[in-house]
Kinemage of the C-alpha trace (Angstrom):
@kinemage 1
@onewidth
@group {chain A} dominant
@subgroup {mainchain}
@vectorlist {calphas} color= white
{ca unk a 1} P 2.454 10.330 6.484
{ca unk a 2} L 0.151 12.279 8.796
{ca unk a 3} L -0.034 16.038 8.325
{ca unk a 4} L 2.840 17.483 10.438
{ca unk a 5} L 0.567 20.372 11.457
{ca unk a 6} L -1.696 17.889 13.234
{ca unk a 7} L 1.259 16.455 15.135
{ca unk a 8} L 2.424 19.937 16.096
{ca unk a 9} L -0.870 21.507 17.049
{ca unk a 10} L -3.423 18.722 17.666
{ca unk a 11} L -1.570 15.717 19.064
{ca unk a 12} L -4.580 14.856 21.255
{ca unk a 13} L -6.817 14.721 18.153
{ca unk a 14} L -4.290 12.419 16.475
{ca unk a 15} L -4.244 10.129 19.499
{ca unk a 16} L -8.030 10.031 19.654
{ca unk a 17} L -8.131 8.858 16.019
{ca unk a 18} L -5.295 6.365 16.478
{ca unk a 19} L -7.128 4.832 19.439
{ca unk a 20} L -9.215 2.894 16.888
{ca unk a 21} L -5.994 1.145 15.893
{ca unk a 22} L -4.953 0.514 19.470
{ca unk a 23} L -2.024 2.900 18.914
{ca unk a 24} L -1.124 5.821 21.165
{ca unk a 25} L 1.654 8.353 20.734
{ca unk a 26} L 3.696 9.619 23.666
{ca unk a 27} L 2.159 13.094 23.978
{ca unk a 28} L 4.870 14.340 26.338
{ca unk a 29} L 7.594 13.219 23.905
{ca unk a 30} L 5.951 14.870 20.899
{ca unk a 31} L 5.245 18.076 22.824
{ca unk a 32} L 8.878 18.164 23.986
{ca unk a 33} L 10.111 17.667 20.421
{ca unk a 34} L 7.847 20.446 19.162
{ca unk a 35} L 8.915 22.786 21.971
{ca unk a 36} L 12.574 22.071 21.203
{ca unk a 37} L 11.963 22.630 17.480
{ca unk a 38} L 10.249 25.962 18.134
{ca unk a 39} L 13.085 27.113 20.420
{ca unk a 40} L 15.778 26.279 17.878
{ca unk a 41} L 13.778 27.834 15.056
{ca unk a 42} L 13.228 30.995 17.111
{ca unk a 43} L 16.924 31.097 17.946
{ca unk a 44} L 17.791 30.738 14.257
{ca unk a 45} L 15.377 33.511 13.286
{ca unk a 46} L 16.730 35.816 16.028
{ca unk a 47} L 20.299 35.228 14.877
{ca unk a 48} L 19.266 35.881 11.277
{ca unk a 49} L 17.626 39.149 12.315
{ca unk a 50} L 20.703 40.136 14.323
{ca unk a 51} L 22.983 39.382 11.392
{ca unk a 52} L 20.798 41.363 9.005
{ca unk a 53} L 20.699 44.310 11.379
{ca unk a 54} L 24.453 44.044 11.981
{ca unk a 55} L 25.201 43.995 8.271
{ca unk a 56} L 23.162 47.166 7.873
{ca unk a 57} L 25.008 48.828 10.744
{ca unk a 58} L 28.402 47.795 9.359
{ca unk a 59} L 27.486 49.467 6.064
{ca unk a 60} L 26.447 52.646 7.840
{ca unk a 61} L 29.629 52.749 9.972
{ca unk a 62} L 31.875 52.218 6.961
{ca unk a 63} L 29.968 54.845 4.998
{ca unk a 64} L 30.610 57.376 7.782
{ca unk a 65} L 34.312 56.393 7.896
{ca unk a 66} L 34.129 54.657 11.275
{ca unk a 67} L 35.722 51.438 12.541
{ca unk a 68} L 33.379 48.477 12.176
{ca unk a 69} L 35.870 45.745 13.055
{ca unk a 70} L 34.347 44.964 16.464
{ca unk a 71} L 30.859 44.688 15.004
{ca unk a 72} L 32.145 42.617 12.077
{ca unk a 73} L 33.770 40.193 14.537
{ca unk a 74} L 30.464 39.883 16.339
{ca unk a 75} L 28.683 39.264 13.033
{ca unk a 76} L 31.162 36.491 12.212
{ca unk a 77} L 30.384 34.861 15.571
{ca unk a 78} L 26.670 35.270 14.906
{ca unk a 79} L 27.131 33.590 11.536
{ca unk a 80} L 28.827 30.604 13.185
{ca unk a 81} L 26.092 30.381 15.802
{ca unk a 82} L 23.455 30.501 13.070
{ca unk a 83} L 25.124 27.704 11.092
{ca unk a 84} L 25.212 25.557 14.225
{ca unk a 85} L 21.545 26.335 14.999
{ca unk a 86} L 20.484 25.586 11.421
{ca unk a 87} L 22.338 22.264 11.514
{ca unk a 88} L 20.720 21.383 14.840
{ca unk a 89} L 17.295 22.333 13.476
{ca unk a 90} L 17.794 20.270 10.310
{ca unk a 91} L 18.903 17.264 12.370
{ca unk a 92} L 15.927 17.599 14.718
{ca unk a 93} L 13.474 17.956 11.831
{ca unk a 94} L 14.926 14.817 10.253
{ca unk a 95} L 14.454 12.930 13.524
{ca unk a 96} L 10.850 14.155 13.775
{ca unk a 97} L 10.170 13.125 10.173
{ca unk a 98} L 11.606 9.645 10.770
{ca unk a 99} L 9.340 9.244 13.783
{ca unk a 100} L 6.369 10.512 11.773
{ca unk a 101} L 7.068 7.989 8.990
{ca unk a 102} L 6.403 5.205 11.504
{ca unk a 103} L 2.974 6.490 12.535
{ca unk a 104} L 0.050 4.738 10.773
{ca unk a 105} L -2.700 6.577 8.942
{ca unk a 106} L -5.697 7.919 10.857
{ca unk a 107} L -8.819 5.756 10.459
{ca unk a 108} L -11.845 7.363 8.848
{ca unk a 109} L -14.782 8.059 11.146
{ca unk a 110} L -16.789 5.257 9.466
{ca unk a 111} L -14.176 2.628 10.423
{ca unk a 112} L -15.411 0.457 13.324
{ca unk a 113} L -13.414 0.163 16.513
{ca unk a 114} L -11.762 -3.173 17.238
{ca unk a 115} L -8.527 -4.971 18.000
{ca unk a 116} L -8.318 -7.631 15.304
{ca unk a 117} L -10.170 -9.527 12.566
{ca unk a 118} L -12.758 -10.785 15.044
{ca unk a 119} L -14.065 -7.201 15.279
{ca unk a 120} L -14.417 -6.690 11.516
{ca unk a 121} L -17.923 -6.034 10.196
{ca unk a 122} L -19.498 -8.184 7.490
{ca unk a 123} L -21.179 -5.949 4.911
{ca unk a 124} L -22.648 -8.534 2.561
{ca unk a 125} L -22.484 -12.071 1.188
{ca unk a 126} L -22.837 -12.924 -2.475
{ca unk a 127} L -23.544 -16.291 -4.057
{ca unk a 128} L -24.562 -19.657 -2.670
{ca unk a 129} L -21.954 -22.051 -1.361
{ca unk a 130} L -22.039 -25.342 -3.255
{ca unk a 131} L -23.259 -28.501 -1.579
{ca unk a 132} L -21.055 -31.450 -2.558
{ca unk a 133} L -22.279 -35.032 -2.744
{ca unk a 134} L -18.715 -36.389 -2.585
{ca unk a 135} L -15.706 -35.906 -0.348
{ca unk a 136} L -14.217 -32.460 -0.913
{ca unk a 137} L -10.544 -32.338 -1.861
{ca unk a 138} L -8.361 -29.312 -1.264
{ca unk a 139} L -6.615 -27.627 -4.185
{ca unk a 140} L -3.262 -29.168 -3.285
{ca unk a 141} L -4.585 -32.713 -3.662
{ca unk a 142} L -6.501 -31.817 -6.822
{ca unk a 143} L -3.475 -30.184 -8.427
{ca unk a 144} L -1.041 -32.919 -7.474
{ca unk a 145} L -3.418 -35.636 -8.717
{ca unk a 146} L -3.548 -33.839 -12.066
{ca unk a 147} L 0.214 -33.516 -12.184
{ca unk a 148} L -0.142 -29.779 -12.693
{ca unk a 149} L 0.763 -28.439 -9.246
{ca unk a 150} L 4.183 -29.315 -7.823
{ca unk a 151} L 5.498 -28.139 -4.477
{ca unk a 152} L 8.383 -30.613 -4.188
{ca unk a 153} L 9.859 -29.382 -7.462
{ca unk a 154} L 9.537 -25.773 -6.319
{ca unk a 155} L 11.227 -26.644 -3.020
{ca unk a 156} L 14.097 -28.216 -4.938
{ca unk a 157} L 14.408 -25.188 -7.177
{ca unk a 158} L 14.090 -22.530 -4.491
{ca unk a 159} L 12.681 -23.502 -1.114
{ca unk a 160} L 9.435 -23.677 0.832
{ca unk a 161} L 6.408 -21.498 0.021
{ca unk a 162} L 6.946 -21.678 -3.738
{ca unk a 163} L 5.057 -23.639 -6.376
{ca unk a 164} L 5.321 -24.887 -9.946
{ca unk a 165} L 2.314 -24.989 -12.276
{ca unk a 166} L 2.285 -27.073 -15.447
{ca unk a 167} L -0.030 -27.863 -18.334
{ca unk a 168} L -3.720 -26.927 -18.122
{ca unk a 169} L -3.372 -25.436 -14.613
{ca unk a 170} L -0.636 -23.076 -15.812
{ca unk a 171} L -2.889 -22.165 -18.717
{ca unk a 172} L -5.825 -21.635 -16.361
{ca unk a 173} L -3.771 -19.212 -14.277
{ca unk a 174} L -2.880 -17.291 -17.446
{ca unk a 175} L -6.545 -17.270 -18.450
{ca unk a 176} L -7.550 -15.870 -15.051
{ca unk a 177} L -4.980 -13.100 -15.397
{ca unk a 178} L -6.011 -12.161 -18.930
{ca unk a 179} L -9.684 -12.170 -17.971
{ca unk a 180} L -9.059 -9.804 -15.056
{ca unk a 181} L -6.993 -7.381 -17.129
{ca unk a 182} L -9.511 -7.388 -19.963
{ca unk a 183} L -12.399 -6.742 -17.573
{ca unk a 184} L -10.683 -3.835 -15.807
{ca unk a 185} L -9.395 -2.181 -18.962
{ca unk a 186} L -12.411 -2.616 -21.238
{ca unk a 187} L -15.299 -2.290 -18.770
{ca unk a 188} L -13.953 -0.508 -15.699
{ca unk a 189} L -11.887 2.218 -17.342
{ca unk a 190} L -8.376 1.327 -16.180
{ca unk a 191} L -5.239 1.843 -18.251
{ca unk a 192} L -3.058 -1.258 -18.336
{ca unk a 193} L 0.475 -0.732 -17.047
{ca unk a 194} L 3.604 -2.864 -17.204
{ca unk a 195} L 6.091 -1.945 -14.493
{ca unk a 196} L 9.503 -2.946 -13.123
{ca unk a 197} L 9.484 -5.756 -10.585
{ca unk a 198} L 12.414 -4.065 -8.812
{ca unk a 199} L 12.056 -0.685 -7.109
{ca unk a 200} L 14.265 1.672 -5.137
{ca unk a 201} L 13.842 2.653 -1.504
{ca unk a 202} L 12.249 6.015 -2.392
{ca unk a 203} L 9.340 4.173 -4.028
{ca unk a 204} L 8.797 1.931 -1.001
{ca unk a 205} L 9.052 4.909 1.327
{ca unk a 206} L 6.449 6.696 -0.768
{ca unk a 207} L 3.838 3.960 -0.426
{ca unk a 208} L 4.665 3.223 3.210
{ca unk a 209} L 6.504 -0.115 3.223
{ca unk a 210} L 9.688 1.628 4.365
{ca unk a 211} L 11.023 2.256 6.884
{ca unk a 212} L 8.654 0.286 9.141
{ca unk a 213} L 8.221 -2.984 7.202
{ca unk a 214} L 11.611 -3.697 5.673
{ca unk a 215} L 11.683 -7.204 7.164
{ca unk a 216} L 8.683 -8.117 4.987
{ca unk a 217} L 10.623 -7.315 1.799
{ca unk a 218} L 13.189 -9.107 -0.328
{ca unk a 219} L 16.201 -6.828 -0.785
{ca unk a 220} L 18.854 -7.444 -3.415
{ca unk a 221} L 22.446 -7.677 -2.276
{ca unk a 222} L 24.886 -5.644 -4.320
{ca unk a 223} L 25.830 -2.203 -5.473
{ca unk a 224} L 22.271 -0.959 -6.093
{ca unk a 225} L 19.684 -0.757 -3.324
{ca unk a 226} L 16.804 -2.488 -5.089
{ca unk a 227} L 13.879 -4.400 -3.613
{ca unk a 228} L 11.543 -6.947 -5.202
{ca unk a 229} L 8.046 -5.467 -5.250
{ca unk a 230} L 5.572 -6.784 -2.638
{ca unk a 231} L 2.707 -5.554 -4.851
{ca unk a 232} L 2.229 -3.517 -8.039
{ca unk a 233} L 0.772 -0.813 -5.784
{ca unk a 234} L 4.350 0.328 -5.144
{ca unk a 235} L 5.581 1.108 -8.675
{ca unk a 236} L 2.169 2.154 -10.032
{ca unk a 237} L 1.307 4.581 -7.213
{ca unk a 238} L 4.783 6.073 -7.505
{ca unk a 239} L 3.995 7.136 -11.084
{ca unk a 240} L 2.871 10.412 -9.481
{ca unk a 241} L 5.746 10.831 -7.015
{ca unk a 242} L 7.188 14.375 -7.174
{ca unk a 243} L 4.553 15.305 -9.772
{ca unk a 244} L 1.995 18.104 -10.042
{ca unk a 245} L -0.953 16.780 -12.063
{ca unk a 246} L -3.417 18.970 -13.930
{ca unk a 247} L -6.818 18.630 -12.279
{ca unk a 248} L -8.547 17.751 -15.543
{ca unk a 249} L -6.402 14.598 -15.814
{ca unk a 250} L -7.928 13.130 -12.658
{ca unk a 251} L -8.896 10.473 -11.864
{ca unk a 252} L -5.981 8.333 -13.018
{ca unk a 253} L -6.837 4.611 -13.040
{ca unk a 254} L -4.270 1.884 -13.673
{ca unk a 255} L -4.356 -1.911 -13.689
{ca unk a 256} L -1.151 -3.947 -13.623
{ca unk a 257} L -0.349 -7.651 -13.501
{ca unk a 258} L 2.884 -8.490 -11.690
{ca unk a 259} L 4.462 -11.144 -9.545
{ca unk a 260} L 4.614 -10.127 -5.882
{ca unk a 261} L 7.375 -11.095 -3.483
{ca unk a 262} L 6.956 -11.211 0.290
{ca unk a 263} L 9.112 -12.700 3.006
{ca unk a 264} L 6.023 -13.534 5.119
{ca unk a 265} L 7.945 -12.538 8.234
{ca unk a 266} L 5.930 -13.391 11.315
{ca unk a 267} L 3.771 -15.990 9.558
{ca unk a 268} L 5.829 -19.050 10.509
{ca unk a 269} L 3.595 -22.118 10.694
{ca unk a 270} L 0.562 -20.399 9.110
{ca unk a 271} L -0.909 -21.727 5.851
{ca unk a 272} L 2.115 -23.904 5.129
{ca unk a 273} L 0.065 -26.111 2.796
{ca unk a 274} L -0.987 -25.020 -0.668
{ca unk a 275} L -1.155 -21.683 -2.472
{ca unk a 276} L -2.671 -19.497 0.235
{ca unk a 277} L 0.593 -17.985 1.502
{ca unk a 278} L 3.542 -17.955 -0.916
{ca unk a 279} L 6.773 -15.983 -1.142
{ca unk a 280} L 6.006 -15.362 -4.831
{ca unk a 281} L 2.512 -14.979 -6.232
{ca unk a 282} L 0.680 -13.231 -9.075
{ca unk a 283} L -1.749 -10.369 -8.655
{ca unk a 284} L -3.702 -7.932 -10.792
{ca unk a 285} L -3.610 -4.623 -8.954
{ca unk a 286} L -5.909 -1.631 -9.391
{ca unk a 287} L -4.684 1.854 -8.463
{ca unk a 288} L -6.595 5.120 -8.543
{ca unk a 289} L -5.285 8.672 -8.104
{ca unk a 290} L -8.193 11.028 -7.369
{ca unk a 291} L -9.206 14.396 -5.971
{ca unk a 292} L -9.725 14.346 -2.167
{ca unk a 293} L -13.466 14.940 -2.352
{ca unk a 294} L -13.929 11.869 -4.553
{ca unk a 295} L -11.805 9.305 -2.728
{ca unk a 296} L -14.469 7.564 -0.657
{ca unk a 297} L -16.778 7.216 -3.650
{ca unk a 298} L -13.740 5.878 -5.536
{ca unk a 299} L -13.221 3.263 -2.802
{ca unk a 300} L -16.765 1.962 -3.300
{ca unk a 301} L -16.205 1.883 -7.076
{ca unk a 302} L -12.837 0.149 -6.877
{ca unk a 303} L -14.180 -2.464 -4.446
{ca unk a 304} L -17.128 -3.097 -6.758
{ca unk a 305} L -14.679 -3.694 -9.614
{ca unk a 306} L -12.964 -6.415 -7.584
{ca unk a 307} L -16.351 -7.883 -6.645
{ca unk a 308} L -17.332 -8.030 -10.312
{ca unk a 309} L -14.463 -10.439 -10.997
{ca unk a 310} L -15.792 -12.842 -8.371
{ca unk a 311} L -19.358 -12.471 -9.583
{ca unk a 312} L -18.461 -13.277 -13.192
{ca unk a 313} L -16.449 -16.277 -11.999
{ca unk a 314} L -19.503 -17.261 -9.901
{ca unk a 315} L -17.425 -17.648 -6.760
{ca unk a 316} L -19.257 -17.072 -3.453
{ca unk a 317} L -17.675 -14.327 -1.374
{ca unk a 318} L -18.295 -11.917 1.430
{ca unk a 319} L -17.367 -8.238 1.823
{ca unk a 320} L -15.810 -7.146 5.108
{ca unk a 321} L -15.251 -3.653 6.526
{ca unk a 322} L -12.040 -3.821 8.524
{ca unk a 323} L -11.903 -2.458 12.044
{ca unk a 324} L -9.178 -0.045 13.090
{ca unk a 325} L -7.008 -2.704 14.662
{ca unk a 326} L -6.970 -4.904 11.541
{ca unk a 327} L -6.344 -2.220 8.905
{ca unk a 328} L -3.082 -1.889 7.018
{ca unk a 329} L -0.549 0.749 8.036
{ca unk a 330} L -1.347 3.282 5.306
{ca unk a 331} L -5.112 2.880 4.967
{ca unk a 332} L -7.785 5.202 6.255
{ca unk a 333} L -10.546 2.725 5.278
{ca unk a 334} L -10.395 -0.822 3.900
{ca unk a 335} L -12.758 -3.446 2.557
{ca unk a 336} L -11.610 -7.050 2.300
{ca unk a 337} L -13.236 -9.527 -0.063
{ca unk a 338} L -13.116 -13.124 1.131
{ca unk a 339} L -13.819 -16.036 -1.215
{ca unk a 340} L -15.394 -19.326 -0.131
{ca unk a 341} L -12.879 -22.174 0.209
{ca unk a 342} L -14.841 -25.465 0.434
{ca unk a 343} L -12.029 -27.598 1.867
{ca unk a 344} L -11.592 -25.168 4.762
{ca unk a 345} L -15.330 -24.502 5.031
{ca unk a 346} L -14.601 -20.804 5.451
{ca unk a 347} L -13.985 -17.559 3.575
{ca unk a 348} L -10.402 -16.456 2.911
{ca unk a 349} L -9.114 -13.065 1.800
{ca unk a 350} L -8.735 -12.672 -1.958
{ca unk a 351} L -8.727 -8.870 -2.243
{ca unk a 352} L -8.049 -5.892 -0.022
{ca unk a 353} L -9.277 -2.501 -1.271
{ca unk a 354} L -8.108 0.612 0.541
{ca unk a 355} L -8.416 4.368 0.495
{ca unk a 356} L -5.083 5.783 1.641
{ca unk a 357} L -6.301 9.404 1.694
{ca unk a 358} L -3.363 11.813 1.407
{ca unk a 359} L -1.117 9.545 3.509
{ca unk a 360} L 0.957 8.255 0.567
{ca unk a 361} L 0.669 11.478 -1.405
{ca unk a 362} L 2.335 13.460 1.390
{ca unk a 363} L 5.214 10.970 1.510
{ca unk a 364} L 5.519 11.083 -2.295
{ca unk a 365} L 4.912 14.832 -2.708
{ca unk a 366} L 2.158 13.994 -5.203
{ca unk a 367} L -0.062 16.976 -5.882
{ca unk a 368} L -2.583 18.278 -8.384
{ca unk a 369} L -3.175 21.823 -9.525
{ca unk a 370} L -6.624 22.964 -8.416
{ca unk a 371} L -6.294 26.554 -9.609
{ca unk a 372} L -3.869 28.736 -11.523
{ca unk a 373} L -1.267 28.474 -8.772
{ca unk a 374} L -2.803 26.495 -5.892
{ca unk a 375} L -1.823 22.842 -5.517
{ca unk a 376} L -3.234 20.168 -3.222
{ca unk a 377} L -2.286 16.631 -2.303
{ca unk a 378} L -4.035 13.915 -4.293
{ca unk a 379} L -5.673 10.908 -2.661
{ca unk a 380} L -4.518 7.395 -3.589
{ca unk a 381} L -6.386 4.087 -3.582
{ca unk a 382} L -5.421 0.529 -4.375
{ca unk a 383} L -6.953 -2.915 -4.422
{ca unk a 384} L -6.396 -6.440 -5.682
{ca unk a 385} L -8.456 -7.241 -8.687
{ca unk a 386} L -7.678 -10.086 -7.781
{ca unk a 387} L -4.895 -12.166 -6.246
{ca unk a 388} L -4.395 -14.646 -9.100
{ca unk a 389} L -3.128 -17.645 -7.137
{ca unk a 390} L -5.944 -17.490 -4.610
{ca unk a 391} L -8.451 -17.101 -7.443
{ca unk a 392} L -6.976 -20.193 -9.088
{ca unk a 393} L -7.277 -22.276 -5.923
{ca unk a 394} L -10.823 -21.018 -5.339
{ca unk a 395} L -11.778 -22.141 -8.852
{ca unk a 396} L -10.088 -25.504 -8.361
{ca unk a 397} L -11.992 -26.171 -5.140
{ca unk a 398} L -15.385 -24.688 -6.004
{ca unk a 399} L -15.458 -26.236 -9.504
{ca unk a 400} L -14.033 -29.668 -8.586
{ca unk a 401} L -15.819 -32.807 -9.710
{ca unk a 402} L -16.089 -36.245 -8.106
{ca unk a 403} L -13.619 -37.747 -10.607
{ca unk a 404} L -10.934 -35.187 -9.683
{ca unk a 405} L -11.477 -32.998 -12.734
{ca unk a 406} L -12.247 -29.257 -12.723
{ca unk a 407} L -15.007 -27.554 -14.676
{ca unk a 408} L -13.728 -24.359 -16.307
{ca unk a 409} L -15.900 -21.332 -15.398
{ca unk a 410} L -17.908 -20.178 -18.424
{ca unk a 411} L -16.313 -16.732 -18.463
{ca unk a 412} L -12.838 -18.303 -18.748
{ca unk a 413} L -13.620 -20.827 -21.479
{ca unk a 414} L -12.854 -18.387 -24.354
{ca unk a 415} L -9.400 -17.863 -22.781
{ca unk a 416} L -8.901 -21.647 -22.656
{ca unk a 417} L -9.607 -22.247 -26.354
{ca unk a 418} L -13.134 -23.411 -25.533
{ca unk a 419} L -11.942 -26.038 -23.024
{ca unk a 420} L -14.724 -26.862 -20.575
{ca unk a 421} L -12.999 -29.311 -18.270
{ca unk a 422} L -9.504 -29.943 -16.940
{ca unk a 423} L -8.496 -33.416 -15.790
């Protein structure tokens, strides 16, 4: 959530920053809300002062033996007026907060302007795309030919946009996951976390999925208001909700492997074939909780950690700086990593690494103690390290052989019991 002081006192500055996203607030509406809030607050304070003064006068009148009944009646009326004003103020502040929860984060000054992905800026390319001397197959054909990737079975079990993995491909996915976790925890300094796959609405509100993006979530029907997690970012970042962290504990760095569940609302007809866009998929997520002055350096570090996975797997990729119009709701700056997909002859997103600034921390009331008494909001970051299913399909396509087999990347062979080829 954006700092309420900015909305109250610098709405034009907020709008200037949001222009990079193609978003503009109604200045007249926000100024009217603020004017109304100030009037009610002033009225409440005046009534409080009148009541305090009246109570003092009542005491003095009674002490002198006088009749204070008329003044006491007035004070009772003042008390009722004050209760009504306080209720009106609380209701108005709640309305303002709900509106504020739907405003996206302000882009950092280094974020390029632009409307959509066509305006994103390519930062670098790594690796050389492979030249095939045979007809390239996509991962769906490769997996189905092996008998290890089944969409029809998944459709029977659940519905569209699900998959079943069997045999060596299932093992390869497990190997990919273990490799990622081992890399992040042993070389990159993350603490592994295992978290619930169900969260409450407070957690989703804290990281920004609620209230604006509820249609993208799977919500359980029943007595408890639980949601399936869309990413481990939600439970892991909420570790620090309603917490005051000692400064010497920062940074906090966590890595978690979870399934992710997304309704893919609005993506009808897109990527209907294969593993690119599923309702359920696996991901290794990295989360960092840092001091504000370190967050942009932390973004470079976290992104490099995701890149290292691709480099060790020897998968060609490119790094993209997202423009304002293509950034996620809660991010102030985002890098996407896109892996080369031979069958599509293009790069596709495999990781998104974002600095959220204090946007989530303000929603979560997550602070750190910077002095004996002073507390400040932390900054939060998250990134995929990586999306497991997309990594699997990238390996299948980039390491495919003419006979339909797959060469196992060298770095994964120890996790596959030394197996060098899958057929």
